A tleap script that builds the chain and sets N, CA, C and O, in Angstrom:
source leaprc.protein.ff14SB
mol = sequence {
  NMET PRO ILE ILE PRO TRP LYS PRO PHE ASP
  ASP LEU ASP SER ILE PHE GLU GLY ASP ASN
  TRP PHE LEU PRO VAL LYS LEU SER GLY PRO
  ALA MET ASP VAL TYR GLU THR GLU LYS GLU
  VAL ILE ALA GLU LEU ASN LEU PRO GLY ILE
  ASN PRO ASP LYS VAL ASN ILE SER VAL GLU
  ASN GLN VAL LEU GLN VAL SER GLY VAL SER
  GLU GLU LYS LYS GLU GLU LYS LYS LYS GLY
  TYR TRP ARG LYS GLU ILE ARG LYS GLY SER
  PHE GLU ARG SER ILE SER LEU PRO MET PRO
  ILE LYS GLU ASP GLU VAL GLU ALA SER TYR
  GLU LYS GLY VAL LEU LYS ILE VAL MET PRO
  LYS ALA GLU LYS LYS PRO SER LYS ALA LYS
  LYS ILE LYS ILE LYS THR LYS CASP
}
set mol.1.N position { -2.251 186.319 78.109 }
set mol.1.CA position { -1.504 185.565 79.076 }
set mol.1.C position { -2.501 184.791 79.943 }
set mol.1.O position { -3.427 185.380 80.499 }
set mol.2.N position { -2.308 183.442 80.063 }
set mol.2.CA position { -3.247 182.658 80.861 }
set mol.2.C position { -3.047 182.913 82.355 }
set mol.2.O position { -1.932 183.122 82.833 }
set mol.3.N position { -4.124 182.890 83.039 }
set mol.3.CA position { -4.072 183.078 84.488 }
set mol.3.C position { -4.133 181.701 85.147 }
set mol.3.O position { -5.049 180.917 84.902 }
set mol.4.N position { -3.151 181.433 85.973 }
set mol.4.CA position { -3.095 180.159 86.695 }
set mol.4.C position { -3.607 180.412 88.106 }
set mol.4.O position { -3.058 181.241 88.831 }
set mol.5.N position { -4.650 179.701 88.491 }
set mol.5.CA position { -5.171 179.942 89.839 }
set mol.5.C position { -4.159 179.521 90.904 }
set mol.5.O position { -3.511 178.480 90.798 }
set mol.6.N position { -4.048 180.329 91.891 }
set mol.6.CA position { -3.113 180.048 92.986 }
set mol.6.C position { -3.857 179.275 94.064 }
set mol.6.O position { -4.881 179.734 94.570 }
set mol.7.N position { -3.344 178.108 94.411 }
set mol.7.CA position { -3.957 177.265 95.438 }
set mol.7.C position { -2.908 176.982 96.514 }
set mol.7.O position { -2.220 175.962 96.464 }
set mol.8.N position { -2.791 177.871 97.467 }
set mol.8.CA position { -1.720 177.724 98.461 }
set mol.8.C position { -1.832 176.474 99.329 }
set mol.8.O position { -0.827 176.021 99.877 }
set mol.9.N position { -3.014 175.914 99.465 }
set mol.9.CA position { -3.175 174.761 100.350 }
set mol.9.C position { -2.960 173.428 99.648 }
set mol.9.O position { -2.962 172.385 100.302 }
set mol.10.N position { -2.775 173.439 98.330 }
set mol.10.CA position { -2.527 172.184 97.616 }
set mol.10.C position { -1.240 171.514 98.088 }
set mol.10.O position { -1.192 170.293 98.240 }
set mol.11.N position { -0.199 172.308 98.317 }
set mol.11.CA position { 1.059 171.739 98.795 }
set mol.11.C position { 0.897 171.137 100.192 }
set mol.11.O position { 1.475 170.095 100.498 }
set mol.12.N position { 0.110 171.799 101.029 }
set mol.12.CA position { -0.132 171.251 102.366 }
set mol.12.C position { -0.902 169.942 102.293 }
set mol.12.O position { -0.617 169.011 103.046 }
set mol.13.N position { -1.869 169.865 101.395 }
set mol.13.CA position { -2.632 168.625 101.248 }
set mol.13.C position { -1.740 167.469 100.842 }
set mol.13.O position { -1.966 166.337 101.271 }
set mol.14.N position { -0.738 167.727 100.030 }
set mol.14.CA position { 0.131 166.641 99.565 }
set mol.14.C position { 0.947 166.035 100.710 }
set mol.14.O position { 1.389 164.890 100.618 }
set mol.15.N position { 1.144 166.789 101.774 }
set mol.15.CA position { 1.870 166.262 102.931 }
set mol.15.C position { 1.107 165.094 103.544 }
set mol.15.O position { 1.706 164.125 104.010 }
set mol.16.N position { -0.224 165.195 103.539 }
set mol.16.CA position { -1.054 164.201 104.202 }
set mol.16.C position { -1.430 163.033 103.305 }
set mol.16.O position { -2.169 162.147 103.735 }
set mol.17.N position { -0.951 163.009 102.092 }
set mol.17.CA position { -1.222 161.892 101.203 }
set mol.17.C position { -0.195 160.800 101.457 }
set mol.17.O position { 0.896 161.080 101.955 }
set mol.18.N position { -0.524 159.585 101.128 }
set mol.18.CA position { 0.410 158.477 101.332 }
set mol.18.C position { 0.021 157.658 102.544 }
set mol.18.O position { -0.975 157.928 103.214 }
set mol.19.N position { 0.828 156.659 102.803 }
set mol.19.CA position { 0.480 155.684 103.835 }
set mol.19.C position { 0.685 156.177 105.257 }
set mol.19.O position { -0.179 155.966 106.108 }
set mol.20.N position { 1.797 156.821 105.533 }
set mol.20.CA position { 2.146 157.120 106.922 }
set mol.20.C position { 2.350 158.607 107.168 }
set mol.20.O position { 3.350 159.004 107.766 }
set mol.21.N position { 1.430 159.416 106.723 }
set mol.21.CA position { 1.590 160.854 106.922 }
set mol.21.C position { 1.564 161.221 108.397 }
set mol.21.O position { 2.145 162.228 108.802 }
set mol.22.N position { 0.886 160.399 109.203 }
set mol.22.CA position { 0.752 160.719 110.615 }
set mol.22.C position { 1.955 160.269 111.431 }
set mol.22.O position { 1.995 160.518 112.635 }
set mol.23.N position { 2.934 159.617 110.819 }
set mol.23.CA position { 4.142 159.191 111.522 }
set mol.23.C position { 5.383 159.781 110.859 }
set mol.23.O position { 6.197 159.041 110.308 }
set mol.24.N position { 5.536 161.102 110.905 }
set mol.24.CA position { 6.704 161.683 110.249 }
set mol.24.C position { 8.011 161.313 110.931 }
set mol.24.O position { 9.068 161.338 110.301 }
set mol.25.N position { 7.948 160.971 112.210 }
set mol.25.CA position { 9.147 160.592 112.949 }
set mol.25.C position { 9.076 159.094 113.218 }
set mol.25.O position { 8.067 158.593 113.715 }
set mol.26.N position { 10.132 158.395 112.892 }
set mol.26.CA position { 10.172 156.955 113.126 }
set mol.26.C position { 10.361 156.691 114.623 }
set mol.26.O position { 11.134 157.377 115.290 }
set mol.27.N position { 9.656 155.704 115.132 }
set mol.27.CA position { 9.875 155.296 116.514 }
set mol.27.C position { 11.234 154.634 116.610 }
set mol.27.O position { 11.684 153.973 115.674 }
set mol.28.N position { 11.881 154.816 117.746 }
set mol.28.CA position { 13.213 154.242 117.890 }
set mol.28.C position { 13.164 152.796 118.356 }
set mol.28.O position { 14.210 152.191 118.593 }
set mol.29.N position { 12.002 152.246 118.489 }
set mol.29.CA position { 11.901 150.877 118.946 }
set mol.29.C position { 10.516 150.326 118.726 }
set mol.29.O position { 9.682 150.953 118.072 }
set mol.30.N position { 10.271 149.148 119.274 }
set mol.30.CA position { 8.981 148.497 119.066 }
set mol.30.C position { 7.843 149.221 119.792 }
set mol.30.O position { 8.069 149.975 120.739 }
set mol.31.N position { 6.629 148.975 119.329 }
set mol.31.CA position { 5.450 149.565 119.963 }
set mol.31.C position { 5.328 149.055 121.393 }
set mol.31.O position { 5.616 147.893 121.682 }
set mol.32.N position { 4.892 149.952 122.288 }
set mol.32.CA position { 4.793 149.597 123.702 }
set mol.32.C position { 3.477 150.116 124.271 }
set mol.32.O position { 3.106 151.267 124.041 }
set mol.33.N position { 2.779 149.268 125.008 }
set mol.33.CA position { 1.605 149.680 125.779 }
set mol.33.C position { 1.992 149.640 127.247 }
set mol.33.O position { 2.640 148.695 127.695 }
set mol.34.N position { 1.597 150.663 127.999 }
set mol.34.CA position { 1.851 150.691 129.441 }
set mol.34.C position { 0.514 150.988 130.115 }
set mol.34.O position { -0.167 151.954 129.772 }
set mol.35.N position { 0.154 150.150 131.071 }
set mol.35.CA position { -1.109 150.347 131.782 }
set mol.35.C position { -0.922 149.916 133.234 }
set mol.35.O position { 0.088 149.312 133.595 }
set mol.36.N position { -1.915 150.240 134.052 }
set mol.36.CA position { -1.797 149.878 135.460 }
set mol.36.C position { -3.022 149.113 135.929 }
set mol.36.O position { -4.128 149.281 135.415 }
set mol.37.N position { -2.787 148.270 136.917 }
set mol.37.CA position { -3.858 147.601 137.642 }
set mol.37.C position { -3.816 148.174 139.055 }
set mol.37.O position { -3.101 149.141 139.316 }
set mol.38.N position { -4.566 147.589 139.945 }
set mol.38.CA position { -4.581 148.100 141.315 }
set mol.38.C position { -3.206 148.013 141.972 }
set mol.38.O position { -2.828 148.893 142.746 }
set mol.39.N position { -2.450 146.938 141.659 }
set mol.39.CA position { -1.186 146.711 142.357 }
set mol.39.C position { 0.051 146.781 141.472 }
set mol.39.O position { 1.171 146.711 141.980 }
set mol.40.N position { -0.128 146.918 140.147 }
set mol.40.CA position { 1.030 146.816 139.245 }
set mol.40.C position { 0.961 147.825 138.103 }
set mol.40.O position { -0.105 148.315 137.731 }
set mol.41.N position { 2.142 148.112 137.565 }
set mol.41.CA position { 2.266 148.812 136.287 }
set mol.41.C position { 2.784 147.762 135.313 }
set mol.41.O position { 3.748 147.057 135.611 }
set mol.42.N position { 2.149 147.656 134.156 }
set mol.42.CA position { 2.497 146.610 133.202 }
set mol.42.C position { 2.849 147.239 131.862 }
set mol.42.O position { 2.140 148.114 131.365 }
set mol.43.N position { 3.955 146.782 131.286 }
set mol.43.CA position { 4.369 147.220 129.949 }
set mol.43.C position { 4.372 146.005 129.039 }
set mol.43.O position { 4.863 144.941 129.418 }
set mol.44.N position { 3.828 146.157 127.846 }
set mol.44.CA position { 3.840 145.092 126.853 }
set mol.44.C position { 4.447 145.638 125.571 }
set mol.44.O position { 4.064 146.704 125.088 }
set mol.45.N position { 5.401 144.887 125.027 }
set mol.45.CA position { 6.075 145.284 123.789 }
set mol.45.C position { 5.906 144.195 122.748 }
set mol.45.O position { 6.004 143.008 123.061 }
set mol.46.N position { 5.654 144.592 121.522 }
set mol.46.CA position { 5.596 143.637 120.421 }
set mol.46.C position { 7.011 143.368 119.944 }
set mol.46.O position { 7.676 144.258 119.413 }
set mol.47.N position { 7.472 142.131 120.135 }
set mol.47.CA position { 8.814 141.740 119.716 }
set mol.47.C position { 8.765 140.429 118.933 }
set mol.47.O position { 9.452 139.475 119.298 }
set mol.48.N position { 7.969 140.362 117.865 }
set mol.48.CA position { 7.881 139.098 117.126 }
set mol.48.C position { 9.210 138.744 116.467 }
set mol.48.O position { 9.881 139.598 115.887 }
set mol.49.N position { 9.572 137.472 116.569 }
set mol.49.CA position { 10.789 136.997 115.923 }
set mol.49.C position { 12.076 137.371 116.625 }
set mol.49.O position { 13.160 137.103 116.106 }
set mol.50.N position { 11.982 137.982 117.789 }
set mol.50.CA position { 13.188 138.389 118.519 }
set mol.50.C position { 13.437 137.392 119.642 }
set mol.50.O position { 12.533 137.064 120.411 }
set mol.51.N position { 14.661 136.921 119.725 }
set mol.51.CA position { 15.058 135.980 120.764 }
set mol.51.C position { 15.063 136.718 122.106 }
set mol.51.O position { 15.783 137.706 122.251 }
set mol.52.N position { 14.276 136.264 123.091 }
set mol.52.CA position { 14.240 136.955 124.380 }
set mol.52.C position { 15.599 137.017 125.075 }
set mol.52.O position { 15.819 137.891 125.914 }
set mol.53.N position { 16.512 136.104 124.740 }
set mol.53.CA position { 17.857 136.148 125.318 }
set mol.53.C position { 18.647 137.354 124.823 }
set mol.53.O position { 19.664 137.713 125.417 }
set mol.54.N position { 18.193 137.979 123.746 }
set mol.54.CA position { 18.878 139.143 123.177 }
set mol.54.C position { 18.245 140.459 123.632 }
set mol.54.O position { 18.544 141.518 123.080 }
set mol.55.N position { 17.363 140.390 124.645 }
set mol.55.CA position { 16.658 141.575 125.141 }
set mol.55.C position { 17.141 141.897 126.552 }
set mol.55.O position { 17.257 141.003 127.390 }
set mol.56.N position { 17.421 143.168 126.813 }
set mol.56.CA position { 17.842 143.639 128.134 }
set mol.56.C position { 16.763 144.557 128.695 }
set mol.56.O position { 16.250 145.429 127.994 }
set mol.57.N position { 16.425 144.353 129.961 }
set mol.57.CA position { 15.409 145.163 130.631 }
set mol.57.C position { 16.023 145.714 131.906 }
set mol.57.O position { 16.651 144.979 132.668 }
set mol.58.N position { 15.840 147.012 132.137 }
set mol.58.CA position { 16.293 147.595 133.401 }
set mol.58.C position { 15.290 148.654 133.853 }
set mol.58.O position { 14.618 149.292 133.043 }
set mol.59.N position { 15.213 148.819 135.165 }
set mol.59.CA position { 14.368 149.850 135.760 }
set mol.59.C position { 15.205 150.558 136.805 }
set mol.59.O position { 15.750 149.933 137.715 }
set mol.60.N position { 15.301 151.869 136.661 }
set mol.60.CA position { 16.072 152.653 137.624 }
set mol.60.C position { 15.501 154.059 137.678 }
set mol.60.O position { 15.250 154.678 136.643 }
set mol.61.N position { 15.299 154.558 138.887 }
set mol.61.CA position { 14.774 155.910 139.092 }
set mol.61.C position { 13.486 156.159 138.309 }
set mol.61.O position { 13.327 157.200 137.672 }
set mol.62.N position { 12.580 155.203 138.364 }
set mol.62.CA position { 11.281 155.288 137.694 }
set mol.62.C position { 11.384 155.388 136.176 }
set mol.62.O position { 10.502 155.959 135.533 }
set mol.63.N position { 12.445 154.841 135.598 }
set mol.63.CA position { 12.583 154.793 134.141 }
set mol.63.C position { 12.753 153.337 133.724 }
set mol.63.O position { 13.644 152.636 134.204 }
set mol.64.N position { 11.879 152.896 132.820 }
set mol.64.CA position { 11.969 151.548 132.261 }
set mol.64.C position { 12.734 151.637 130.952 }
set mol.64.O position { 12.410 152.449 130.086 }
set mol.65.N position { 13.747 150.802 130.814 }
set mol.65.CA position { 14.536 150.778 129.580 }
set mol.65.C position { 14.558 149.348 129.046 }
set mol.65.O position { 14.895 148.405 129.761 }
set mol.66.N position { 14.191 149.210 127.773 }
set mol.66.CA position { 14.209 147.916 127.097 }
set mol.66.C position { 15.047 148.076 125.840 }
set mol.66.O position { 14.798 148.969 125.031 }
set mol.67.N position { 16.041 147.207 125.676 }
set mol.67.CA position { 16.879 147.258 124.478 }
set mol.67.C position { 17.149 145.838 124.025 }
set mol.67.O position { 16.987 144.885 124.788 }
set mol.68.N position { 17.558 145.708 122.791 }
set mol.68.CA position { 17.841 144.378 122.283 }
set mol.68.C position { 18.281 144.409 120.839 }
set mol.68.O position { 18.502 145.467 120.249 }
set mol.69.N position { 18.402 143.211 120.287 }
set mol.69.CA position { 18.871 143.072 118.911 }
set mol.69.C position { 17.963 142.097 118.181 }
set mol.69.O position { 17.647 141.017 118.678 }
set mol.70.N position { 17.558 142.501 117.004 }
set mol.70.CA position { 16.810 141.622 116.116 }
set mol.70.C position { 17.808 141.067 115.117 }
set mol.70.O position { 18.483 141.821 114.416 }
set mol.71.N position { 17.899 139.754 115.055 }
set mol.71.CA position { 18.881 139.117 114.175 }
set mol.71.C position { 18.669 139.540 112.726 }
set mol.71.O position { 17.554 139.491 112.206 }
set mol.72.N position { 19.735 139.948 112.098 }
set mol.72.CA position { 19.659 140.317 110.688 }
set mol.72.C position { 19.915 139.089 109.837 }
set mol.72.O position { 20.880 138.354 110.046 }
set mol.73.N position { 19.043 138.886 108.885 }
set mol.73.CA position { 19.230 137.792 107.945 }
set mol.73.C position { 19.870 138.365 106.697 }
set mol.73.O position { 19.642 139.521 106.341 }
set mol.74.N position { 20.665 137.556 106.044 }
set mol.74.CA position { 21.297 138.025 104.817 }
set mol.74.C position { 20.221 138.215 103.755 }
set mol.74.O position { 19.406 137.327 103.504 }
set mol.75.N position { 20.240 139.382 103.146 }
set mol.75.CA position { 19.270 139.659 102.090 }
set mol.75.C position { 19.671 138.956 100.814 }
set mol.75.O position { 20.840 138.927 100.430 }
set mol.76.N position { 18.690 138.403 100.184 }
set mol.76.CA position { 18.943 137.814 98.880 }
set mol.76.C position { 18.847 138.932 97.861 }
set mol.76.O position { 17.833 139.623 97.773 }
set mol.77.N position { 19.889 139.098 97.110 }
set mol.77.CA position { 19.892 140.189 96.138 }
set mol.77.C position { 18.907 139.944 95.004 }
set mol.77.O position { 18.572 140.857 94.249 }
set mol.78.N position { 18.448 138.701 94.894 }
set mol.78.CA position { 17.499 138.387 93.837 }
set mol.78.C position { 16.109 138.930 94.151 }
set mol.78.O position { 15.282 139.085 93.253 }
set mol.79.N position { 15.857 139.218 95.415 }
set mol.79.CA position { 14.539 139.731 95.784 }
set mol.79.C position { 14.419 141.179 95.331 }
set mol.79.O position { 15.288 142.004 95.611 }
set mol.80.N position { 13.353 141.471 94.642 }
set mol.80.CA position { 13.097 142.851 94.233 }
set mol.80.C position { 12.052 143.459 95.161 }
set mol.80.O position { 10.859 143.449 94.857 }
set mol.81.N position { 12.511 143.989 96.299 }
set mol.81.CA position { 11.585 144.526 97.291 }
set mol.81.C position { 10.796 145.688 96.706 }
set mol.81.O position { 11.357 146.560 96.042 }
set mol.82.N position { 9.512 145.693 96.955 }
set mol.82.CA position { 8.676 146.839 96.644 }
set mol.82.C position { 8.573 147.713 97.876 }
set mol.82.O position { 8.442 148.935 97.800 }
set mol.83.N position { 8.636 147.045 99.006 }
set mol.83.CA position { 8.557 147.731 100.280 }
set mol.83.C position { 9.312 146.902 101.301 }
set mol.83.O position { 9.173 145.679 101.327 }
set mol.84.N position { 10.105 147.540 102.138 }
set mol.84.CA position { 10.853 146.810 103.163 }
set mol.84.C position { 10.648 147.545 104.480 }
set mol.84.O position { 11.296 148.559 104.740 }
set mol.85.N position { 9.750 147.032 105.305 }
set mol.85.CA position { 9.402 147.696 106.554 }
set mol.85.C position { 9.790 146.904 107.793 }
set mol.85.O position { 9.786 147.447 108.897 }
set mol.86.N position { 10.125 145.630 107.628 }
set mol.86.CA position { 10.502 144.830 108.788 }
set mol.86.C position { 11.886 145.270 109.233 }
set mol.86.O position { 12.873 145.133 108.510 }
set mol.87.N position { 11.923 145.800 110.442 }
set mol.87.CA position { 13.151 146.401 110.945 }
set mol.87.C position { 14.053 145.336 111.545 }
set mol.87.O position { 13.593 144.464 112.282 }
set mol.88.N position { 15.305 145.407 111.236 }
set mol.88.CA position { 16.310 144.501 111.798 }
set mol.88.C position { 17.395 145.348 112.448 }
set mol.88.O position { 17.575 146.517 112.109 }
set mol.89.N position { 18.111 144.745 113.380 }
set mol.89.CA position { 19.185 145.468 114.050 }
set mol.89.C position { 18.819 145.745 115.500 }
set mol.89.O position { 17.963 145.065 116.067 }
set mol.90.N position { 19.454 146.728 116.094 }
set mol.90.CA position { 19.239 146.999 117.512 }
set mol.90.C position { 18.080 147.975 117.714 }
set mol.90.O position { 17.727 148.744 116.820 }
set mol.91.N position { 17.501 147.921 118.907 }
set mol.91.CA position { 16.415 148.829 119.262 }
set mol.91.C position { 16.544 149.194 120.730 }
set mol.91.O position { 17.217 148.507 121.499 }
set mol.92.N position { 15.893 150.278 121.106 }
set mol.92.CA position { 15.896 150.718 122.499 }
set mol.92.C position { 14.662 151.565 122.749 }
set mol.92.O position { 14.311 152.422 121.937 }
set mol.93.N position { 14.009 151.323 123.868 }
set mol.93.CA position { 12.875 152.139 124.298 }
set mol.93.C position { 13.082 152.491 125.760 }
set mol.93.O position { 13.440 151.629 126.563 }
set mol.94.N position { 12.862 153.734 126.107 }
set mol.94.CA position { 12.923 154.188 127.495 }
set mol.94.C position { 11.684 155.019 127.768 }
set mol.94.O position { 11.316 155.885 126.974 }
set mol.95.N position { 11.045 154.750 128.894 }
set mol.95.CA position { 9.889 155.552 129.273 }
set mol.95.C position { 9.943 155.848 130.762 }
set mol.95.O position { 10.441 155.046 131.552 }
set mol.96.N position { 9.426 157.003 131.128 }
set mol.96.CA position { 9.275 157.342 132.540 }
set mol.96.C position { 8.013 156.672 133.041 }
set mol.96.O position { 6.964 156.742 132.400 }
set mol.97.N position { 8.116 156.030 134.175 }
set mol.97.CA position { 6.964 155.344 134.747 }
set mol.97.C position { 6.098 156.337 135.509 }
set mol.97.O position { 6.611 157.310 136.061 }
set mol.98.N position { 4.789 156.102 135.546 }
set mol.98.CA position { 3.876 157.074 136.138 }
set mol.98.C position { 3.913 157.142 137.660 }
set mol.98.O position { 3.331 158.050 138.254 }
set mol.99.N position { 4.594 156.184 138.299 }
set mol.99.CA position { 4.636 156.146 139.761 }
set mol.99.C position { 5.824 155.313 140.213 }
set mol.99.O position { 6.401 154.579 139.411 }
set mol.100.N position { 6.200 155.415 141.484 }
set mol.100.CA position { 7.296 154.584 141.988 }
set mol.100.C position { 6.906 153.105 141.969 }
set mol.100.O position { 5.753 152.750 142.211 }
set mol.101.N position { 7.882 152.260 141.678 }
set mol.101.CA position { 7.646 150.815 141.669 }
set mol.101.C position { 8.708 150.123 142.518 }
set mol.101.O position { 9.726 150.714 142.877 }
set mol.102.N position { 8.445 148.863 142.827 }
set mol.102.CA position { 9.415 148.051 143.572 }
set mol.102.C position { 10.389 147.468 142.546 }
set mol.102.O position { 10.122 146.432 141.939 }
set mol.103.N position { 11.499 148.138 142.369 }
set mol.103.CA position { 12.440 147.777 141.304 }
set mol.103.C position { 13.004 146.365 141.462 }
set mol.103.O position { 13.338 145.728 140.463 }
set mol.104.N position { 13.120 145.858 142.703 }
set mol.104.CA position { 13.694 144.513 142.907 }
set mol.104.C position { 12.695 143.399 142.586 }
set mol.104.O position { 13.081 142.232 142.513 }
set mol.105.N position { 11.428 143.739 142.395 }
set mol.105.CA position { 10.403 142.713 142.188 }
set mol.105.C position { 9.843 142.693 140.762 }
set mol.105.O position { 8.806 142.077 140.516 }
set mol.106.N position { 10.508 143.350 139.842 }
set mol.106.CA position { 10.037 143.393 138.453 }
set mol.106.C position { 10.231 142.023 137.813 }
set mol.106.O position { 11.277 141.396 137.981 }
set mol.107.N position { 9.227 141.564 137.083 }
set mol.107.CA position { 9.301 140.281 136.384 }
set mol.107.C position { 8.932 140.478 134.925 }
set mol.107.O position { 8.158 141.374 134.586 }
set mol.108.N position { 9.495 139.627 134.055 }
set mol.108.CA position { 9.201 139.715 132.622 }
set mol.108.C position { 8.928 138.321 132.074 }
set mol.108.O position { 9.508 137.333 132.523 }
set mol.109.N position { 8.033 138.265 131.093 }
set mol.109.CA position { 7.741 137.003 130.408 }
set mol.109.C position { 7.587 137.293 128.918 }
set mol.109.O position { 7.293 138.419 128.516 }
set mol.110.N position { 7.789 136.261 128.113 }
set mol.110.CA position { 7.717 136.401 126.653 }
set mol.110.C position { 6.838 135.280 126.117 }
set mol.110.O position { 7.116 134.102 126.340 }
set mol.111.N position { 5.773 135.655 125.408 }
set mol.111.CA position { 4.874 134.652 124.849 }
set mol.111.C position { 4.289 135.160 123.537 }
set mol.111.O position { 3.764 136.271 123.467 }
set mol.112.N position { 4.385 134.336 122.506 }
set mol.112.CA position { 3.823 134.629 121.185 }
set mol.112.C position { 4.247 136.001 120.665 }
set mol.112.O position { 3.436 136.741 120.109 }
set mol.113.N position { 5.518 136.330 120.849 }
set mol.113.CA position { 6.056 137.575 120.312 }
set mol.113.C position { 5.783 138.814 121.134 }
set mol.113.O position { 6.098 139.924 120.703 }
set mol.114.N position { 5.200 138.645 122.319 }
set mol.114.CA position { 4.904 139.797 123.174 }
set mol.114.C position { 5.705 139.677 124.468 }
set mol.114.O position { 5.618 138.674 125.176 }
set mol.115.N position { 6.484 140.716 124.764 }
set mol.115.CA position { 7.231 140.797 126.015 }
set mol.115.C position { 6.357 141.533 127.021 }
set mol.115.O position { 5.905 142.648 126.762 }
set mol.116.N position { 6.121 140.907 128.168 }
set mol.116.CA position { 5.287 141.506 129.209 }
set mol.116.C position { 6.147 141.742 130.436 }
set mol.116.O position { 6.763 140.815 130.963 }
set mol.117.N position { 6.186 142.990 130.888 }
set mol.117.CA position { 6.981 143.377 132.054 }
set mol.117.C position { 6.007 143.814 133.148 }
set mol.117.O position { 5.250 144.769 132.973 }
set mol.118.N position { 6.037 143.105 134.275 }
set mol.118.CA position { 5.128 143.391 135.388 }
set mol.118.C position { 5.940 144.034 136.506 }
set mol.118.O position { 6.906 143.453 137.000 }
set mol.119.N position { 5.534 145.248 136.899 }
set mol.119.CA position { 6.265 146.025 137.899 }
set mol.119.C position { 5.328 146.357 139.062 }
set mol.119.O position { 4.435 147.190 138.911 }
set mol.120.N position { 5.521 145.716 140.225 }
set mol.120.CA position { 4.660 146.010 141.377 }
set mol.120.C position { 4.822 147.467 141.826 }
set mol.120.O position { 5.927 148.008 141.864 }
set mol.121.N position { 3.700 148.074 142.159 }
set mol.121.CA position { 3.731 149.463 142.627 }
set mol.121.C position { 4.336 149.526 144.028 }
set mol.121.O position { 4.105 148.648 144.859 }
set mol.122.N position { 5.104 150.567 144.270 }
set mol.122.CA position { 5.628 150.819 145.615 }
set mol.122.C position { 4.559 151.586 146.382 }
set mol.122.O position { 3.797 152.362 145.804 }
set mol.123.N position { 4.515 151.363 147.670 }
set mol.123.CA position { 3.533 152.080 148.475 }
set mol.123.C position { 3.898 153.550 148.520 }
set mol.123.O position { 5.042 153.935 148.765 }
set mol.124.N position { 2.890 154.342 148.276 }
set mol.124.CA position { 3.115 155.789 148.332 }
set mol.124.C position { 2.973 156.247 149.774 }
set mol.124.O position { 2.005 155.917 150.459 }
set mol.125.N position { 3.944 157.002 150.211 }
set mol.125.CA position { 3.857 157.576 151.545 }
set mol.125.C position { 3.169 158.925 151.403 }
set mol.125.O position { 3.597 159.759 150.606 }
set mol.126.N position { 2.112 159.145 152.164 }
set mol.126.CA position { 1.421 160.428 152.033 }
set mol.126.C position { 2.362 161.565 152.425 }
set mol.126.O position { 3.013 161.530 153.470 }
set mol.127.N position { 2.411 162.546 151.577 }
set mol.127.CA position { 3.284 163.677 151.882 }
set mol.127.C position { 2.520 164.665 152.757 }
set mol.127.O position { 1.332 164.922 152.561 }
set mol.128.N position { 3.234 165.196 153.708 }
set mol.128.CA position { 2.626 166.173 154.609 }
set mol.128.C position { 2.957 167.559 154.088 }
set mol.128.O position { 4.074 167.831 153.648 }
set mol.129.N position { 1.977 168.412 154.149 }
set mol.129.CA position { 2.205 169.793 153.728 }
set mol.129.C position { 3.168 170.448 154.715 }
set mol.129.O position { 3.037 170.298 155.929 }
set mol.130.N position { 4.103 171.151 154.182 }
set mol.130.CA position { 5.087 171.816 155.029 }
set mol.130.C position { 5.008 173.306 154.758 }
set mol.130.O position { 5.076 173.746 153.610 }
set mol.131.N position { 4.867 174.056 155.798 }
set mol.131.CA position { 4.798 175.508 155.671 }
set mol.131.C position { 6.215 176.027 155.459 }
set mol.131.O position { 7.126 175.697 156.217 }
set mol.132.N position { 6.388 176.819 154.449 }
set mol.132.CA position { 7.690 177.399 154.125 }
set mol.132.C position { 7.679 178.863 154.548 }
set mol.132.O position { 6.819 179.645 154.142 }
set mol.133.N position { 8.641 179.202 155.361 }
set mol.133.CA position { 8.743 180.581 155.816 }
set mol.133.C position { 9.534 181.378 154.784 }
set mol.133.O position { 10.569 180.927 154.294 }
set mol.134.N position { 9.048 182.531 154.472 }
set mol.134.CA position { 9.710 183.400 153.495 }
set mol.134.C position { 10.664 184.323 154.236 }
set mol.134.O position { 10.280 185.031 155.167 }
set mol.135.N position { 11.911 184.297 153.800 }
set mol.135.CA position { 12.912 185.173 154.406 }
set mol.135.C position { 12.848 186.529 153.719 }
set mol.135.O position { 12.750 186.624 152.495 }
set mol.136.N position { 12.906 187.549 154.515 }
set mol.136.CA position { 12.909 188.902 153.956 }
set mol.136.C position { 14.135 189.637 154.443 }
set mol.136.O position { 14.657 189.376 155.527 }
set mol.137.N position { 14.571 190.543 153.633 }
set mol.137.CA position { 15.720 191.372 154.014 }
set mol.137.C position { 15.211 192.791 154.197 }
set mol.137.O position { 14.890 193.481 153.229 }
set mol.138.N position { 15.142 193.215 155.446 }
set mol.138.CA position { 14.669 194.574 155.735 }
set mol.138.C position { 15.783 195.453 156.200 }
set mol.138.O position { 15.562 196.629 156.487 }
savepdb mol mol.pdb
quit
């Protein structure tokens, strides 16, 4: 009877083969970078080919929400796709912002397929330490 060597890690290795092993979960929207300057928090989203009029932006309670629709083109059935990765349809991204911002002063611009959202930082009021008295039941 032939002996077949047991290689328990071969199956695990196969998980990491292929193009996108590191992205097992699909993002629910476009890629987003968020960074800060001295006075602002800035978010940039890649939205190539998306009409900016079809994008909604809101900021509430330190949460930035961007949603929109990418126009779907009718697929030609004659095309024999080998790979179809360009996403069409609706998208939504929500992120918690790292600090309070002035929600009434948020501005957005769209250039060369990149949506840039500039959010001025709100002034932080220094919090004062408050001594808390512990109640005891004797």
